[in-house]
RODO-2510 file (C-alpha; in nm, 4 decimals, decimal comma):
residues 292
     n   res          X          Y          Z
     1     m     0,0000     0,0000     0,0000
     2     v     0,2813     0,2411     0,0861
     3     q     0,4441     0,1762    -0,2519
     4     i     0,1164     0,2594    -0,4252
     5     l     0,0960     0,5773    -0,2189
     6     l     0,4458     0,6788    -0,3260
     7     g     0,3751     0,5838    -0,6865
     8     i     0,0717     0,8112    -0,6991
     9     l     0,2766     1,0899    -0,5397
    10     a     0,5508     1,0466    -0,8005
    11     v     0,3002     1,0669    -1,0877
    12     m     0,1512     1,3843    -0,9408
    13     g     0,4981     1,5366    -0,9086
    14     i     0,5886     1,4560    -1,2693
    15     w     0,2569     1,6047    -1,3889
    16     y     0,3211     1,9232    -1,1924
    17     l     0,6774     1,9576    -1,3261
    18     i     0,5656     1,9079    -1,6875
    19     v     0,3003     2,1797    -1,6531
    20     f     0,5474     2,4158    -1,4823
    21     a     0,8290     2,3516    -1,7333
    22     k     0,5991     2,4211    -2,0287
    23     d     0,4728     2,7464    -1,8768
    24     y     0,8238     2,8561    -1,7718
    25     k     0,9584     2,8032    -2,1223
    26     e     0,6740     2,9996    -2,2802
    27     f     0,7152     3,2815    -2,0278
    28     k     1,0890     3,3126    -2,0873
    29     t     1,0302     3,3233    -2,4624
    30     n     0,7647     3,5950    -2,4444
    31     n     0,8637     3,7934    -2,1337
    32     a     1,2418     3,7672    -2,1180
    33     g     1,2841     4,1166    -1,9734
    34     e     1,0322     4,0968    -1,6890
    35     d     1,1807     4,1298    -1,3396
    36     e     1,0788     3,8607    -1,0935
    37     g     1,3197     3,9498    -0,8143
    38     s     1,6742     3,8529    -0,7197
    39     t     1,7753     3,4976    -0,8112
    40     l     2,0095     3,4829    -0,5100
    41     a     1,7360     3,6016    -0,2722
    42     h     1,4868     3,3461    -0,4032
    43     a     1,7476     3,0696    -0,3753
    44     g     1,8312     3,1629    -0,0148
    45     i     1,4659     3,1823     0,0843
    46     g     1,3967     2,8468    -0,0792
    47     l     1,6829     2,6786     0,1056
    48     g     1,6114     2,8305     0,4482
    49     i     1,2319     2,8237     0,4529
    50     n     1,2066     2,4635     0,3347
    51     f     1,4704     2,3548     0,5864
    52     f     1,2562     2,4880     0,8706
    53     d     0,9361     2,3681     0,7046
    54     t     1,0752     2,0144     0,7179
    55     l     1,1288     2,0552     1,0921
    56     g     0,7560     2,1294     1,1201
    57     i     0,7667     2,5086     1,1536
    58     g     0,5623     2,5623     0,8391
    59     g     0,6687     2,7646     0,5387
    60     f     0,3860     2,9872     0,4141
    61     a     0,3966     3,2516     0,6889
    62     p     0,7749     3,3130     0,6972
    63     m     0,7968     3,2955     0,3175
    64     t     0,5206     3,5553     0,2881
    65     a     0,7041     3,7824     0,5317
    66     l     1,0329     3,7568     0,3385
    67     f     0,8696     3,8073    -0,0011
    68     k     0,7013     4,1240     0,1254
    69     q     1,0039     4,2494     0,3217
    70     f     1,2317     4,2362     0,0178
    71     n     0,9606     4,3197    -0,2364
    72     l     1,0203     3,9994    -0,4331
    73     v     0,6645     3,8961    -0,5183
    74     h     0,3608     4,1138    -0,5992
    75     d     0,0753     4,0767    -0,3509
    76     r    -0,1662     3,9777    -0,6289
    77     i     0,0291     3,6604    -0,7094
    78     l     0,1464     3,5834    -0,3542
    79     p    -0,1028     3,2988    -0,2830
    80     g    -0,0193     3,1270    -0,6104
    81     t     0,3541     3,1668    -0,5566
    82     l     0,3434     3,0167    -0,2074
    83     n     0,1722     2,7073    -0,3444
    84     t     0,3762     2,6640    -0,6616
    85     a     0,7063     2,7362    -0,4876
    86     m     0,6583     2,4816    -0,2114
    87     t     0,4840     2,1999    -0,3977
    88     i     0,7947     2,0027    -0,4971
    89     p     0,9784     2,0580    -0,1645
    90     v     0,6700     1,9393     0,0287
    91     m     0,6387     1,6377    -0,2008
    92     a     1,0065     1,5651    -0,1367
    93     e     0,9399     1,5851     0,2385
    94     a     0,6542     1,3376     0,2055
    95     f     0,8526     1,0997    -0,0127
    96     i     1,1521     1,0949     0,2240
    97     f     0,9539     1,0513     0,5450
    98     i     0,7044     0,7974     0,4084
    99     k     0,9990     0,5837     0,2941
   100     k     1,2226     0,6329     0,5997
   101     v     0,9750     0,6368     0,8885
   102     e     0,7951     0,3207     0,9922
   103     v     0,4201     0,3792     1,0135
   104     e     0,1482     0,1152     1,0155
   105     p    -0,0065     0,1487     0,6647
   106     i    -0,3705     0,1682     0,7764
   107     t    -0,2879     0,4501     1,0187
   108     l    -0,0846     0,6426     0,7610
   109     i    -0,3266     0,6082     0,4705
   110     s    -0,6441     0,6705     0,6717
   111     m    -0,5025     0,9881     0,8293
   112     l    -0,3708     1,1090     0,4953
   113     v    -0,7037     1,0514     0,3211
   114     a    -0,8893     1,2141     0,6112
   115     a    -0,6836     1,5339     0,5854
   116     t    -0,7279     1,5482     0,2098
   117     l    -1,1038     1,4991     0,2351
   118     g    -1,1164     1,7571     0,5133
   119     a    -0,9523     2,0166     0,2910
   120     v    -1,1814     1,9357    -0,0022
   121     l    -1,5133     1,8667     0,1694
   122     g    -1,4733     2,0831     0,4768
   123     a    -1,3852     2,4041     0,2964
   124     g    -1,7462     2,5198     0,2612
   125     f    -1,8205     2,4724     0,6306
   126     v    -1,4920     2,6141     0,7577
   127     a    -1,5312     2,9246     0,5408
   128     k    -1,8288     3,0238     0,7579
   129     l    -1,6374     3,0019     1,0873
   130     d    -1,5028     3,3014     1,2753
   131     e    -1,1312     3,2842     1,1925
   132     k    -1,0217     3,4763     1,5020
   133     k    -1,2113     3,2417     1,7351
   134     v    -1,0692     2,9349     1,5615
   135     q    -0,7180     3,0758     1,6031
   136     l    -0,7862     3,1487     1,9703
   137     y    -0,9276     2,8029     2,0433
   138     m    -0,6596     2,6204     1,8459
   139     g    -0,3797     2,8232     2,0021
   140     s    -0,5175     2,7624     2,3514
   141     a    -0,5522     2,3901     2,2862
   142     l    -0,1931     2,3673     2,1660
   143     i    -0,0712     2,5486     2,4799
   144     v    -0,2460     2,2803     2,6880
   145     v    -0,0794     2,0082     2,4803
   146     v     0,2613     2,1722     2,5313
   147     l     0,2090     2,1814     2,9082
   148     i     0,1162     1,8123     2,9077
   149     m     0,4183     1,7244     2,6939
   150     v     0,6527     1,9203     2,9221
   151     a     0,5020     1,7508     3,2287
   152     q     0,5636     1,4129     3,0653
   153     q     0,9229     1,5074     2,9886
   154     l     0,9731     1,6022     3,3535
   155     g     0,8215     1,2729     3,4675
   156     l     0,5289     1,4415     3,6418
   157     i     0,2727     1,2414     3,4430
   158     q     0,2929     0,9358     3,2211
   159     g     0,2326     0,9629     2,8475
   160     g     0,3795     0,9925     2,5036
   161     g     0,4902     0,6803     2,3256
   162     e     0,6788     0,5075     2,0482
   163     a     0,3906     0,3286     1,8734
   164     v     0,3847     0,3300     1,4924
   165     g     0,0156     0,2520     1,4471
   166     l    -0,3278     0,2923     1,6016
   167     m    -0,6310     0,0697     1,6440
   168     g    -0,9933     0,1043     1,7557
   169     i    -1,1120     0,4278     1,9092
   170     k    -0,7666     0,5894     1,8884
   171     l    -0,7598     0,5360     1,5132
   172     v    -1,1089     0,6877     1,4862
   173     i    -0,9964     0,9915     1,6870
   174     a    -0,6883     1,0269     1,4649
   175     v    -0,8947     1,0130     1,1450
   176     v    -1,1579     1,2591     1,2685
   177     g    -0,8896     1,4889     1,4073
   178     n    -0,6927     1,4949     1,0834
   179     f    -1,0115     1,5557     0,8842
   180     i    -1,0747     1,8653     1,0966
   181     l    -0,7141     1,9805     1,0613
   182     g    -0,7354     1,9364     0,6852
   183     a    -1,0492     2,1510     0,6788
   184     l    -0,8843     2,4196     0,8926
   185     m    -0,6084     2,4533     0,6343
   186     t    -0,8564     2,6521     0,4262
   187     l    -0,8459     2,9166     0,7003
   188     g    -0,4692     2,9334     0,6719
   189     i    -0,4105     2,7345     0,9910
   190     g    -0,1180     2,5035     0,9201
   191     l    -0,1614     2,1311     0,9690
   192     y     0,1938     2,0506     1,0793
   193     a     0,2069     2,1496     1,4469
   194     p    -0,1523     2,0459     1,5368
   195     c    -0,0869     1,7103     1,3689
   196     m     0,2279     1,6706     1,5781
   197     a     0,0229     1,7365     1,8905
   198     l    -0,2525     1,4941     1,7842
   199     v    -0,0071     1,2155     1,7087
   200     y     0,1771     1,2627     2,0364
   201     a    -0,1453     1,2768     2,2396
   202     l    -0,2544     0,9411     2,0951
   203     g     0,0670     0,7715     2,2037
   204     l     0,2390     0,7492     1,8664
   205     s     0,6060     0,8215     1,8165
   206     p     0,6606     1,1939     1,7470
   207     l     0,8401     1,0899     1,4272
   208     v     0,5161     0,9401     1,2907
   209     a     0,3729     1,2910     1,2568
   210     f     0,6186     1,3754     0,9792
   211     p     0,5004     1,1348     0,7055
   212     v     0,1377     1,1946     0,8056
   213     m     0,1455     1,5732     0,7955
   214     m     0,3735     1,5995     0,4935
   215     g     0,1872     1,3336     0,2984
   216     s    -0,1401     1,5145     0,3683
   217     c    -0,0114     1,8424     0,2264
   218     a     0,1749     1,6791    -0,0617
   219     y    -0,1463     1,5329    -0,1985
   220     l    -0,3278     1,8650    -0,1760
   221     m    -0,0760     2,1013    -0,3309
   222     p    -0,0092     1,9833    -0,6907
   223     a    -0,3674     2,0228    -0,8140
   224     a    -0,4017     2,3683    -0,6558
   225     s    -0,0637     2,4775    -0,7913
   226     v    -0,1401     2,3683    -1,1479
   227     k    -0,4454     2,5962    -1,1401
   228     f    -0,2244     2,8914    -1,0420
   229     i     0,0268     2,8027    -1,3138
   230     k    -0,2375     2,7855    -1,5861
   231     a    -0,3735     3,1199    -1,4694
   232     g    -0,0220     3,2693    -1,4749
   233     a    -0,0783     3,3887    -1,1181
   234     y     0,2607     3,3069    -0,9694
   235     n     0,6278     3,4087    -0,9665
   236     r     0,8223     3,1706    -1,1890
   237     k     1,1707     3,2548    -1,0601
   238     a     1,0656     3,1987    -0,6980
   239     t     0,9119     2,8669    -0,7963
   240     l     1,2182     2,7478    -0,9880
   241     m     1,4593     2,8441    -0,7083
   242     n     1,2403     2,6665    -0,4527
   243     i     1,2278     2,3537    -0,6656
   244     i     1,6083     2,3460    -0,6751
   245     f     1,7259     2,4905    -0,3446
   246     g     1,4106     2,4105    -0,1464
   247     v     1,4633     2,0398    -0,2073
   248     i     1,8243     2,0748    -0,0876
   249     g     1,6974     2,2325     0,2355
   250     v     1,4442     1,9509     0,2749
   251     v     1,7057     1,6773     0,2348
   252     i     1,9399     1,8361     0,4913
   253     a     1,6607     1,8821     0,7483
   254     a     1,5011     1,5410     0,6853
   255     y     1,8180     1,3522     0,7618
   256     l     1,8730     1,5700     1,0679
   257     v     1,5244     1,4873     1,1981
   258     t     1,5461     1,1129     1,1327
   259     g     1,8862     1,1059     1,3011
   260     l     1,7559     1,2489     1,6292
   261     s     1,6676     1,0337     1,9277
   262     i     1,2999     1,0194     2,0255
   263     a     1,3771     1,2218     2,3382
   264     m     1,5466     1,4984     2,1411
   265     l     1,2802     1,4881     1,8689
   266     t     1,0120     1,5299     2,1346
   267     k     1,1826     1,8506     2,2463
   268     v     1,1814     1,9730     1,8844
   269     v     0,8101     1,8934     1,8608
   270     i     0,7408     2,0835     2,1849
   271     a     0,9247     2,3878     2,0474
   272     v     0,7362     2,3756     1,7159
   273     v     0,3953     2,3323     1,8800
   274     l     0,4662     2,6143     2,1282
   275     y     0,5787     2,8472     1,8473
   276     t     0,2609     2,7713     1,6515
   277     a     0,0381     2,8159     1,9563
   278     i     0,1844     3,1593     2,0339
   279     k     0,1518     3,2640     1,6691
   280     l    -0,2139     3,1557     1,6567
   281     l    -0,2946     3,3400     1,9779
   282     r    -0,1224     3,6555     1,8508
   283     d    -0,3050     3,6313     1,5180
   284     s    -0,6375     3,5956     1,7001
   285     k    -0,5788     3,9357     1,8628
   286     k    -0,4959     4,1198     1,5411
   287     k    -0,7654     4,3415     1,4027
   288     t    -0,9043     4,2409     1,0663
   289     p    -0,8491     4,5210     0,8117
   290     a    -1,1716     4,6991     0,7261
   291     t    -1,3055     4,6337     0,3779
   292     v    -1,4561     4,9038     0,1594
***
């Protein structure tokens, strides 16, 4: 089953690259003089952002900040660029972790499918939610998870685990939870850190979160990115540099993560979840710009 999963992922990646290569060639032929920002800057951003994305930090928010700070990507094409730029690096993350990390196939596939369905089917419902309240509730929940994880690390309470699969009610909770997290992605709430927290809370090894969360996103991104490419609503230089240097950053970080002990990896997970919780809580307090 895992081989089939990887085979489908490979086909999707090849399809995406063919569409991108065709569009890139046509653009260079017809718009050779158009400025799309510094090649060096895009390469550095691709390497650094995808390195930290592979650790679970998430890439969209910091990449957006850097693009805007250095005026590299026009706001109009920012959403498309984020997707097209990170599609291949995220697929590389998924491919590496699905191959290297032992996960019981039913657990992996069911959670992956649940997140994908959540993003597709849950979008209409989630779009009606109050984004600020969702950020507040999610951030608060992650703070609670961090406190529990720290208490476990200090030996104050028992918990955590090294399991590679789930059964019964725990599997049901994992599937439902990942469906909800997939749906919340449409609000811009990243799946990585909450998925880490969910996996840890259910007694799985913290490492199991990596193929689950990266596989979930890898299956979502190619189709969305191809739409942006066909619409021409993306920065081609940023995308190309991320395909090249982003994958390098992914490989470096992936082998760092898989080389860590479970104890050290748990500390990394705590840091990532805490960072995400604080960011969500801060975002929930920001005022939404008035619309005219």
